[in-house]
C-alpha positions as CSV (number, residue, x, y, z in Angstrom):
1,M,13.4,25.0,-36.4
2,K,13.0,27.4,-33.5
3,T,9.6,25.9,-32.6
4,Y,11.2,22.4,-32.6
5,K,14.0,23.6,-30.3
6,N,11.5,25.2,-28.0
7,K,9.4,22.0,-27.8
8,L,12.6,19.9,-27.2
9,S,13.9,22.2,-24.5
10,H,10.4,22.1,-22.8
11,R,10.4,18.3,-22.9
12,I,13.9,18.2,-21.4
13,Y,12.7,20.7,-18.7
14,V,9.7,18.6,-17.9
15,F,11.8,15.4,-17.7
16,V,14.4,16.9,-15.5
17,T,11.9,18.6,-13.1
18,T,9.9,15.4,-12.8
19,I,12.9,13.2,-12.0
20,F,14.2,15.9,-9.6
21,N,10.9,16.2,-7.8
22,L,10.5,12.5,-7.5
23,I,14.0,12.1,-6.1
24,L,13.5,14.9,-3.6
25,R,10.5,13.1,-2.2
26,G,12.2,9.7,-2.2
27,I,10.0,8.3,-4.9
28,S,7.7,7.5,-2.0
29,L,4.0,6.5,-1.9
30,H,3.5,9.0,1.0
31,I,2.3,11.9,-1.1
32,P,3.2,15.4,0.4
33,D,1.0,18.4,0.5
34,G,0.7,20.4,-2.7
35,W,1.2,17.5,-5.0
36,I,-2.5,16.7,-5.8
37,D,-5.2,19.0,-7.2
38,P,-7.6,20.1,-4.4
39,A,-10.7,19.0,-6.2
40,F,-9.4,15.4,-6.6
41,L,-8.0,15.5,-3.1
42,I,-11.5,16.1,-1.8
43,I,-12.7,13.0,-3.6
44,T,-10.0,10.8,-2.0
45,W,-11.0,12.2,1.4
46,L,-14.7,11.4,0.9
47,V,-13.9,7.8,-0.3
48,S,-11.5,7.3,2.6
49,I,-14.0,8.5,5.2
50,I,-16.7,6.3,3.7
51,I,-14.5,3.2,3.7
52,I,-13.1,3.9,7.2
53,S,-16.7,4.3,8.5
54,I,-17.7,1.0,6.9
55,S,-14.6,-0.6,8.5
56,L,-15.5,0.7,11.9
57,Y,-19.0,-0.7,11.4
58,K,-17.7,-4.1,10.2
59,M,-15.3,-4.4,13.2
60,R,-17.8,-3.2,15.8
61,D,-18.2,-6.7,17.4
62,I,-14.6,-7.6,17.2
63,D,-13.4,-10.0,20.0
64,E,-10.6,-9.1,22.4
65,T,-8.1,-11.4,20.7
66,R,-8.5,-9.9,17.3
67,L,-8.4,-6.4,18.8
68,A,-5.1,-7.3,20.4
69,Y,-3.8,-8.5,17.0
70,M,-4.8,-5.1,15.5
71,A,-2.9,-3.3,18.2
72,V,0.2,-5.4,17.8
73,L,0.0,-5.2,14.0
74,G,-0.2,-1.4,14.2
75,G,2.9,-1.1,16.4
76,T,4.8,-3.7,14.3
77,I,4.0,-2.2,10.9
78,F,4.8,1.3,12.2
79,A,8.2,0.1,13.5
80,A,8.8,-1.9,10.3
81,Q,8.1,1.1,8.1
82,M,10.8,3.0,9.9
83,L,13.4,0.4,8.7
84,N,14.3,0.8,5.0
85,F,16.0,-1.7,2.8
86,P,18.2,-0.3,0.0
87,I,17.3,-0.7,-3.7
88,V,19.0,0.6,-6.9
89,G,19.8,4.3,-7.5
90,G,20.4,5.1,-3.8
91,T,16.7,4.9,-2.9
92,S,15.1,2.6,-0.4
93,G,11.9,0.9,0.4
94,H,10.0,-0.4,3.5
95,L,7.3,-2.8,4.4
96,L,3.8,-1.6,3.8
97,G,2.2,-4.5,5.6
98,G,-1.3,-4.2,4.2
99,V,-1.6,-7.8,3.1
100,L,0.0,-9.1,6.3
101,A,-2.6,-7.1,8.3
102,A,-5.5,-8.2,6.1
103,G,-4.5,-11.9,6.4
104,I,-4.6,-11.7,10.2
105,V,-7.5,-9.3,11.0
106,G,-9.3,-9.2,7.6
107,P,-9.3,-6.3,5.1
108,W,-11.7,-4.1,7.1
109,G,-9.4,-4.4,10.2
110,A,-6.4,-3.8,8.0
111,V,-7.8,-0.6,6.7
112,L,-8.1,0.7,10.3
113,V,-4.6,-0.5,11.2
114,I,-2.9,1.1,8.2
115,T,-4.9,4.3,8.6
116,V,-3.7,4.7,12.2
117,V,-0.1,4.1,11.1
118,L,-0.4,6.7,8.3
119,L,-2.0,9.2,10.8
120,I,0.9,8.9,13.2
121,Q,3.5,9.1,10.5
122,A,1.9,12.3,9.0
123,L,1.2,14.0,12.3
124,A,4.3,13.1,14.3
125,F,7.0,12.5,11.7
126,G,5.9,14.5,8.6
127,D,5.9,11.4,6.4
128,G,3.4,12.4,3.8
129,G,1.2,15.5,3.9
130,I,-1.5,16.2,6.4
131,I,-3.9,17.7,3.8
132,A,-2.8,14.9,1.4
133,L,-3.6,12.3,4.0
134,G,-6.9,11.4,2.3
135,A,-5.0,10.4,-0.8
136,N,-2.4,8.4,1.2
137,I,-5.1,6.6,3.1
138,Y,-6.9,5.9,-0.2
139,N,-3.7,4.5,-1.8
140,L,-2.1,2.6,1.1
141,A,-4.9,1.7,3.4
142,I,-7.7,1.0,0.9
143,I,-6.4,0.3,-2.6
144,S,-3.3,-1.5,-1.4
145,V,-5.1,-3.6,1.2
146,F,-8.1,-4.7,-0.8
147,T,-6.1,-5.3,-4.1
148,G,-3.6,-7.4,-2.3
149,Y,-6.2,-9.3,-0.3
150,I,-8.3,-10.1,-3.3
151,I,-5.3,-11.4,-5.2
152,L,-4.2,-13.4,-2.2
153,R,-7.6,-15.1,-1.8
154,L,-8.0,-15.7,-5.6
155,V,-4.6,-17.5,-5.8
156,I,-4.9,-19.5,-2.5
157,R,-8.5,-20.6,-3.1
158,N,-8.9,-21.7,0.6
159,R,-5.8,-23.9,0.4
160,T,-3.8,-24.3,3.6
161,P,0.0,-24.8,3.6
162,D,-0.5,-28.5,4.3
163,Q,-2.7,-28.9,1.3
164,N,-0.6,-27.0,-1.2
165,R,2.4,-25.1,0.2
166,I,3.5,-23.7,-3.2
167,Q,0.1,-22.3,-4.0
168,F,-0.4,-20.9,-0.5
169,F,2.9,-19.0,-0.4
170,T,2.7,-18.0,-4.1
171,G,-0.6,-16.3,-3.1
172,V,1.0,-14.6,-0.2
173,F,3.8,-13.3,-2.3
174,L,1.7,-12.1,-5.2
175,G,-0.9,-10.4,-2.9
176,A,1.9,-8.5,-1.2
177,F,3.7,-7.7,-4.4
178,F,0.7,-6.3,-6.3
179,S,-0.5,-4.4,-3.2
180,V,2.6,-2.2,-3.7
181,V,2.6,-2.1,-7.5
182,I,-1.1,-1.1,-7.8
183,A,-0.8,1.5,-5.1
184,S,2.2,3.0,-6.9
185,I,0.3,3.2,-10.1
186,C,-2.5,5.1,-8.3
187,A,0.0,7.5,-6.8
188,A,1.6,8.1,-10.3
189,I,-1.9,8.8,-11.8
190,E,-2.8,11.2,-9.0
191,I,0.4,13.3,-9.2
192,G,1.0,13.0,-12.9
193,I,-2.2,13.3,-14.9
194,P,-2.9,17.0,-15.6
195,I,-6.7,16.7,-15.2
196,L,-6.1,15.4,-11.7
197,N,-3.1,17.5,-10.8
198,S,-2.7,21.1,-12.0
199,T,-0.4,22.1,-9.1
200,T,3.0,20.5,-10.0
201,N,5.3,20.1,-13.1
202,V,5.2,16.3,-12.8
203,S,4.7,14.5,-16.2
204,F,2.7,11.3,-16.0
205,T,4.6,9.7,-18.9
206,I,7.8,10.1,-16.8
207,A,6.4,9.7,-13.3
208,L,4.6,6.4,-14.1
209,P,7.6,4.4,-15.3
210,T,9.9,5.9,-12.7
211,I,7.7,5.2,-9.8
212,L,6.6,1.8,-11.2
213,F,10.2,0.7,-11.7
214,Y,11.3,1.3,-8.1
215,H,8.1,0.0,-6.7
216,I,8.3,-3.3,-8.6
217,L,11.6,-3.8,-6.7
218,I,10.0,-2.7,-3.5
219,G,7.0,-5.0,-4.2
220,I,9.4,-7.9,-4.5
221,G,10.8,-7.0,-1.1
222,E,7.3,-6.7,0.3
223,G,6.4,-10.1,-1.1
224,V,9.5,-11.8,0.3
225,I,9.2,-10.2,3.7
226,T,5.5,-11.0,4.0
227,M,6.0,-14.6,2.8
228,A,8.9,-15.0,5.4
229,I,6.7,-13.8,8.3
230,V,3.8,-16.0,7.3
231,Y,6.1,-19.0,6.9
232,Y,7.5,-18.3,10.4
233,F,3.9,-18.2,11.8
234,Y,3.3,-21.6,10.1
235,S,6.5,-23.1,11.3
236,I,5.7,-22.4,15.0
237,D,2.0,-23.5,14.6
238,M,0.8,-19.9,15.2
239,N,-2.1,-20.2,12.8
240,V,-3.3,-16.7,12.7
241,F,-2.8,-15.9,9.0
242,L,-6.1,-16.6,7.2
243,E,-6.9,-19.0,10.1
244,I,-5.0,-21.7,8.2
245,E,-6.3,-24.4,10.4
246,N,-9.7,-23.7,8.9
247,P,-9.7,-24.6,5.2
248,T,-13.4,-23.7,4.9
249,F,-12.7,-20.1,5.7
250,E,-14.9,-18.0,3.3
251,F,-13.9,-15.0,1.2
252,S,-16.7,-13.1,2.8
253,E,-15.0,-13.6,6.1
254,K,-17.8,-15.6,7.7
255,G,-16.8,-16.9,11.0
256,R,-14.2,-14.1,11.8
257,T,-16.5,-12.2,14.2
């Protein structure tokens, strides 16, 4: 009986500390320092550096117009992430912008845009840890961008809004939505699985549903906002998203350079 009470009290303790820790950090995808095991953090840094290097190589011959788009996107996404929209439980969410950036400058360009935004946020505003920046870049500038972009392309299948408006904007919404949800699952795994994180008292079985619940709501907001922005582009004939005047645009991004 005493053993049962000890196990029960330990489970209650883990539950309370997990929820408390998640609330303290705003249930955010910007992981602070000290929340990820150093060994796994090194892996995220290595992967992030490799993908950033490939992105720089892929974008080496970028034209001035697309470079200007990247600069404007960086400033816009940075400003948009400073504006939070309220969700349940007193928490809030903000635009990630990975799919929006990927649709305009391609996924490799989007990796660079979001990486710069994350760098400024961590170094100047303390939003996410500096040491944990490798994990945040991995989640938000790589996983989020490429997951969302692949889903976007698979759903749209080279359709333009004129050819199939419902399919096009469904793809935009789903790409943006899942870019948030998949990134949140990665963050929950990184901070909650003991083999990856021996530095905190966060329980994966509690962290995953808690983080996922809030980021499903944030993902809906991300999808609606991204869809509204793309629709606005379309309505004023500013055909920059997936170059929608060109229905033969290839998934491999042939013709972007």
